[in-house]
Phi, psi and omega in degrees: 000151178222150177275128185264124179285335182198056180301142187238155189228154187278302194258026182298318183296331175293317180294317182287332181286337181288141178293146178290121177202171179256154192277324190280317174191165185258343182278167178298147177292129180287132182236117182287154174275157180288147177287346185268003182296136182292147183292332180246102181300148178295143180293151180292136178260124181293152180210174179305142178077354171295148178249130183231157173241127183249129176240124180235114182296133178069014176241089185293335182296337178260106179280192180249020178289139180299142177242137177258130178290128184291167180297339177273358178092003185253157168233154175251121187232135179305138181071313182284336178083212183273118188240132177276116186254326183296138180093352178256153170281168178302317181297319180294321179291321176301316180295319181297313181293322178302315179298320180294326183278347179303334180292336185246335184232138184297311183221075183291142176241114186244130173232141182233136177236133175275116183264337177215133178257123181223353193263348186231067183281146171232128180266129176242113189237164173093219190275066171236165184295318184228077179296149179164194180254128182239142179272127179282123178241093182082205186285122177225129177267172179301315181296324179293322178293320177295324177292321177300329179275012175091001183089179185281144171284157180295339180269010182295145177281197186263355182225159174236139182255135178243127178242128185226138175296133182296339176297339177270359186095158180289157174296127186280062178227148184300329184268010182295137178228165176262134182289174185297335180282343182076012183250346186230146172259133185232136178212152176251143178234133176289127178294331176297322178298327179280310186293322183259003181055036178294325180219091182303337179294338179288341181276069189285161175284132180271141180250157176305145180078357176296151174241120179254120183239126177251100180294152175283146182287152171289147184222158166238160185235139174236118183227171181102217187268073177231170184288321184227081179290146177152195180259142182239125184286133181281340184057235183275354181278149178270340179207177180209140181280164179301317181293322178297315180295319180294322177296319178294332178276005176085003180086172179297145176274168176302146180071013176283159177235072183297342178288349179243029182287170179210148174251123181257122187229134176289143177239135180305132177080002180245144181273338181247148178288156175266136179264126175248106180298140181225138170256088184294332178301314180290327177295319178296328180272006180062024177270344174225151182290150175294155184241130178286141173257136179263162178308131180091351180294151177239120174263122181247123175253111187282169176263140182293345181282341177084009177293135192228159172212160189288144177297321181301323178294324178295310181299320179296320179297318181291316181295324181270350182075019183284111178070011181269118177279135178255123180249131177255000000 
């Protein structure tokens, strides 16, 4: 093997000129809900920083201006005074304020509307369409939270990780463990169990402050003069052979020179990839053994015309996802 200072490639401009998109479909991955979800979702529990609007019939002192629940969980309300709102449902707070107003109004009618949710965030990170922080409003399962985030990205791996503060209780899954700090419960869930409903118990109820992380899948890349250049997701596999990757890429294109192929592999502590020359023609003819590809490897099938482009541009294109088609 030799380290290449400036390995060059034939069909990079074709790869880079193509718009970045995924091969199987462009819409969010559909995620089914669990069959075990209760028919009546639990009522939303108010918390600090939530904004509410209170309407009290015949009590002019209470306007309809929005009120924000303080960080201490209290609101200040005319006639009713200082009221603890955090930890109560809307119905419970309505009852509390109604009782306080009985001293001033014969038959007070109080209604409360939550205008902004801020107290029960759930973070959805990683390979989803719209990663970010989402507010839990009532009962939400893992599949529902992934759907709120737009569904899975095409580069999503095979598992999703759930991290929960132990003060909320451990994650209710058999493989849940406590992290080294002793403050968080961590568990992995197979996305196949969620997508195919193989185990509805895996579609657990998500709690406020949970962090849902969808790691990106390991990939190998086949570029150059092939039918379907791009990245190929390994899914549950740890590696893929050169022939398997080439088959997924549709095989060599016309005018390809598979006898002059190369495998580009990252090496720990090195800034440049190592080039492993390959005679794919002989591998196809079973005259040489197949070669395993590791995560991140790049298989290059050159063009017989010898038109070239820089390796650094190839690596940059793959790292940035510029024009790289992802095939699952």
